[in-house]
N, C-alpha and C positions, 0 to 999 in steps of 0.2 A: 450584426447588427450596429446600428450608428445612432451617435446620439446630437440631437442639435436642440436649440432654446425653443420652450414652448411658446407658439402662435397664439392668435385667437381662434384659428380655425380648428385648431387639436382639441378646445375644449368641447366641441361637439361630437368631434370623432373618439373621445374618450367618454361618452356622456352612458350612464348606468353604471358602469366600471370603476370609477373614479370620482363619482358625485358626493362621496364622503370628505373630500380631499377639499371643497370650493377652491377648484384650479384657477390660477391667475398666471397672464402672459410673463414672460421674462424679465426681470428686472421692473415689476410693478410698480415697485417705491424707490429702490435706490440700488446701489450694488451689493448690498446685503439680502437682496430678496432674488433669489435665483429659482427659475422652473426650467425644467426639461423635459424631453421625451425621448423615447426609444424608439426605433424603428426596426422593421426586418428586413430582407434584402426586397421586399414586394412594395417596401415605402409604408407598411402598416402601422400603427401607433402599437407598442406592445407593451409598454409601461411609461409610467408618467410619473414624476416627483417634484415636490416644490421645498425650498429651503429659506428660511426667513429670521430676524432676530425680534424679540419683543420691543415695544416700544417703551415696556417699563424696566427690562434687565439689561439686554444686551450683552450677557456673558456667554451664551450659547445661541447654536441656529438649531428652530426647530426644524424639525425635518418630516415630511410625509410623503408618501411610495404607494405607491398601486399597482398592481399587473394585470392586464387582460387574464380573464380567468382559464382561457384553455391554454395559456403560456406559464402558469403558476406552478411551483416547485422546479423551474429550472435553472434557479441561480440570476434571473433577471432583477429580483428586487436588490438582491445584495449588489449587483453589479451597477444597478441604479445609485445606491446609496453611496458606491466608491465615486460612479461621474460627480456627483454633488458635493462631495467633499472634495474634489479637485478642483470645485470653482467659489471653495470660499474665501470670503474678501479678507477676513483676519483667521488666524491658527484658532478658532472655537472648537469646543466641541459639538456633538450633535444630541439634540433632545427630543423626546416626546412623552408619551404616558400611555396607559391601558390599565383595562380592568385585567385581575388573575383571571388566565384560561382564553384569553382574546387570543385570536390567531397571532396578531401583528406584535402582543409582547413575547411569545414565544419566539417569533422571530427576531425580533431584538436579542434576547435573549441568548439566541443562535450567535449573533453577533458581538459578544461580551458586553451587554447592557449593564450598567454601574447604576443601583436604586440610589437617587436623592433624596427621596420624600414619599411617604407613604400617605394615604389618604382612608381613612377607615369606611366600614359601610356606614350611610349615610341618610338612609331611609326609616323616619319616626313617624309614629302613629302620635297626633296633637293630644289623645287622651293620655298621654305618656308626661305630661306638663307636670302636671301633680307633685311627680317624684323631686322636682326642683325646689318645689316650696320651702322645705326648712333650711337649704341652705342660701335660697335668695332670702331670708329673712334676715339673712346677718348684714344685709348691705345696708350700710348705715345712712344712705343718701337718697335722693329721687328719681324717678323713673319718666322722662318726658317721650312724646313721640319727635318725629323730625320735624315735624311743622311748626314746633314747638323752638325750633334753634334757626339759627341763618343759615343761609346756603353757603356760605365760607367755613363757619366752624363745623356742620356737616364734613363737607369737603376735607377739612383739614383734619378731621379724627380719623375718617375714612383712610387718609395718605398715611398718617402715622400708623395706624395697625398696620397696614400691608407692608410699610417697610421694617417694621420690627419683627413680624412673623416672617419673611423671608431673607431676614438677614444674616443667618448662619448658612444658609443653602443655596440662594439665590438672590443675591444681593443685588438692589434696583440700581438703575442709574439714573444721570442726569435728565431734570425733567420729566421724572416718572411721575408725579402729582397730577400732572395734567391727562396725562393717561389713562392712569386709575380712574379718574373720575370722570372720564370720556362717557357720554351717554349715562351717567347714572341716574339722574332724575327722569329718564324716558322709562327705564326698568323697575325703580325702587317703588315699594308700596309705604307711601311716606306714613300714614296712619297707622300701618301694621309694625314699620319700622320703633325701633324703642333706643333710646339711651339713657345710660345710667348715670347720673351726674353725682359728683361728689359734693361735700357739706359747703365746700366753696364754690360751686356752682359749674365746677370744671369737668369735662367729658371725661370719665374715665372708663368706659366701655360701651361698646352697641350690639344690637343685633338688626344687622341689615337685612330686610326682606324684599325678595326681590320676584317678582313676576316670572313663571314660566311656563311652558306649554302643558307639561304634565302636572307639575306639583309648585307650590311655592318653593322659592331657595331664599335659605337663612346663612349668612355666614357671620360669626363672631365672636369678636376678643377684645380685651382690653384696649385702651391707647398707648400702654408702653409696658414693655417686660415688666418692671419691676412694681406695677400697680399692688396697693397696699387690699387686700379683701379682695382679689381681682377675681375668685372661683365665685365666690359670693356675687359681684356684679354681673359676673357674666350670665350667671343662673335665675336672675331675676330680672336680666332683660330678656332673655329667652323662655321664659316662663309667661313674662307680659305679652311679647309677641306672640307666644302658641295659644294666649288665651285670647287675643285681639283676632286672631285665626281662625279657631274655633267657635267664634259669636258670627264668624261670617259663613261658617258651615265647613270651611277646610278640616279635613280628615288625616292627611297626609302631608308631610312637607321632606325636604331634603335640605340635609347641610352641605356645607363646601369649609373643608379644613383641614390639616393636617395632625398627625400623629404628635408634631412637636409644638403643636400650639398648647402652651401648659394650662392656660384658664378654659379653655372650648373642652378639652378631651375629658375632664374630669365630670362637667355638665351632659356631655354626649353619652356615657356612659352609663349615667342615670337613666338616660332615655331609652335605652335597649335596642340601637340601631339595627337596621337589615340590611342587607344587598350584600355586595362583594367589594373585597380589598382594590384597592385604587395603587397604581404606581406610578411615579414621574423617574425616569432615568436619562441617562446621558451613555452617549457614543463616542470614543475618543476614537476618530477614522484610523490611525495608523496601527492600533490595536486590533481593530474591528478586521482590518485587512489582513494582518497576520493572521489572524484566526481561519481566514476564510481560502487561503491561497497555499 
């Protein structure tokens, strides 16, 4: 078996068994975006892999690997991980994520994956919104739609929330704000998105509602970690956003957040979410290699 950079023609050759990866040619963006194929003695592509840095973080390489179905459980995936690790432009860990019980997560665990963040079950019935009423009533400010605010105010609040909710486990990099707001207005449900304003008229929290194929997605938190009455602000935002979605006939929604988000988690717990636990993990390549040789 040998490795070579992934070329445009390889994408069609790996169609079907690698579709989830969204393959791109080697160095599609810069020296941090690498992709490779493993070929057997007959020049058949038997494994593919990609590695890239996030435009918002830059402190790890995201990694995806796939192996042709009839050659799985032969160590090709592990070998591809090691090969991609050797191509790193900087000595950064490898990163990915997955639901508990998924084959890919078990594969990462076998290589010594270290959990860096946990996402709780996140599917919620909109009818559960009433469980937030009592807590939300403690919010002393007002609630407004995204359409009542300027583009700059919405994007600034979105970036501020993203920055502090990631600061302890995946700090943002320079220029992250433009990346985190890229495409925001294409996916955002402006009328269902709700902001909590404090008594001075400053944005204290938000429930950002995004359009997704299966269910609407809500991302919610305060704009700062130290926000006074932060739990109440989030509860008020989410209750109002769910009420607006209910009026449009929506029965279920998904959330996106982390167990370390201090004002989001109390609201989510009240909503009795269902689904599977989700983990984000890192691999330190040298340690992974020692575990498999």
